C-alpha positions as CSV (number, residue, x, y, z in Angstrom):
1,M,-12.3,-5.8,0.6
2,R,-9.4,-8.1,0.4
3,P,-6.2,-6.9,2.0
4,P,-3.3,-6.2,-0.4
5,P,-1.3,-9.4,-1.2
6,D,2.0,-7.9,-0.1
7,L,0.5,-6.9,3.3
8,A,-1.0,-10.4,3.9
9,A,2.4,-12.0,2.9
10,R,4.3,-9.8,5.3
11,V,1.9,-10.3,8.2
12,V,1.1,-14.0,8.0
13,R,3.0,-16.9,6.6
14,L,0.5,-19.1,4.8
15,P,1.1,-22.6,3.6
16,D,1.7,-23.3,-0.1
17,Q,-0.9,-25.2,-2.0
18,K,0.7,-28.6,-1.6
19,T,1.1,-28.3,2.1
20,F,-2.4,-27.0,2.4
21,Q,-3.8,-30.0,0.5
22,Q,-1.8,-32.5,2.6
23,T,-3.0,-30.9,5.9
24,W,-6.6,-30.7,4.6
25,Q,-6.5,-34.3,3.6
26,S,-5.2,-35.5,7.0
27,M,-7.8,-33.6,9.0
28,A,-10.8,-35.4,10.4
29,W,-14.2,-34.7,8.7
30,G,-15.4,-32.8,11.7
31,Q,-12.5,-30.4,11.7
32,R,-12.9,-29.8,8.0
33,R,-16.6,-29.1,8.5
34,E,-15.8,-26.7,11.2
35,V,-13.4,-24.7,8.9
36,L,-16.0,-24.7,6.1
37,R,-18.8,-23.6,8.4
38,S,-16.6,-20.8,9.7
39,V,-15.7,-19.6,6.2
40,N,-19.3,-19.9,5.0
41,R,-20.5,-17.7,7.9
42,G,-17.7,-15.2,7.4
43,Q,-16.3,-15.7,10.9
44,A,-12.8,-16.3,12.3
45,M,-11.8,-19.7,13.6
46,R,-11.6,-20.2,17.4
47,R,-8.3,-22.1,17.1
48,R,-5.4,-20.1,15.7
49,K,-4.0,-23.2,14.1
50,D,-7.1,-23.6,11.9
51,A,-7.2,-20.0,10.9
52,R,-4.4,-20.5,8.3
53,L,-6.5,-23.2,6.7
54,A,-9.6,-21.1,6.9
55,V,-7.7,-18.3,5.0
56,M,-6.8,-20.8,2.3
57,V,-10.3,-22.2,2.0
58,A,-11.7,-18.6,1.9
59,R,-9.4,-17.8,-1.0
60,Q,-10.5,-20.9,-2.9
61,Q,-14.2,-20.0,-2.4
62,Q,-13.5,-16.5,-3.5
63,R,-12.1,-17.8,-6.8
64,Y,-15.0,-20.1,-7.3
65,W,-17.8,-17.6,-6.5
66,R,-16.1,-15.0,-8.7
67,W,-17.2,-17.1,-11.7
68,A,-20.0,-19.3,-10.5
69,W,-22.7,-16.9,-11.3
70,L,-22.0,-17.6,-15.0
71,F,-22.8,-21.3,-14.8
72,A,-26.6,-21.1,-14.8
73,P,-26.9,-18.6,-17.7
74,V,-24.5,-20.7,-19.8
75,V,-26.5,-23.9,-19.1
76,A,-29.6,-22.0,-20.1
77,L,-27.9,-21.0,-23.4
78,I,-26.9,-24.6,-24.1
79,L,-30.1,-26.5,-23.2
80,L,-33.0,-24.3,-24.2
81,P,-34.1,-24.4,-27.9
82,N,-36.2,-21.2,-28.0
83,W,-34.2,-17.9,-28.1
84,V,-36.8,-16.0,-26.1
85,A,-36.7,-18.6,-23.3
86,V,-32.9,-18.6,-23.5
87,A,-32.8,-14.8,-23.0
88,V,-35.3,-14.8,-20.2
89,N,-33.7,-17.7,-18.4
90,A,-30.2,-16.3,-18.9
91,V,-31.2,-12.9,-17.4
92,L,-33.2,-14.3,-14.5
93,L,-30.7,-17.0,-13.6
94,G,-27.8,-14.6,-14.0
95,L,-29.5,-12.2,-11.5
96,V,-30.3,-14.9,-9.0
97,M,-27.0,-16.6,-9.2
98,G,-25.2,-13.3,-9.3
99,G,-26.8,-12.2,-6.1
100,F,-26.1,-15.5,-4.4
101,A,-22.5,-15.5,-5.7
102,W,-22.0,-12.0,-4.5
103,F,-23.3,-12.9,-1.0
104,R,-21.1,-16.0,-0.7
105,H,-18.0,-14.2,-2.1
106,R,-18.6,-11.4,0.5
107,R,-18.7,-14.0,3.3
108,A,-15.5,-15.6,2.1
109,V,-13.8,-12.1,2.0
110,E,-15.1,-11.4,5.6
111,S,-13.8,-14.8,6.8
112,E,-10.4,-14.2,5.2
113,R,-10.1,-10.8,6.8
114,A,-11.1,-12.1,10.2
115,N,-8.8,-15.0,10.1
116,L,-5.8,-12.9,8.9
117,E,-6.5,-10.6,11.9
118,R,-6.6,-13.6,14.2
119,L,-3.2,-14.7,12.9
120,Q,-1.5,-11.3,13.5
């Protein structure tokens, strides 16, 4: 589970969105890839300096995966002409994407927690 926002704010000072974007843009591709790989695996960063960025990336991914499971069923609703096919595809795609989104969201939460502990 995600730590309470007031606890995270008291323990760690995170950059605001503008500072995060500037820092992220100025990083080399290899460093960005390392941060993304760490978040995708649900792990803490080795360097404490990058842990702040990993927390921000993990929160972005959590926001994305919270709603991403809806994309495939909505596309099925729009593109398929037959209502039976729409219903079957929406249910199947919702289940598949829902499971995948749940897994990725859980990994982002684990990464956020691990990196917040690293920053303490």
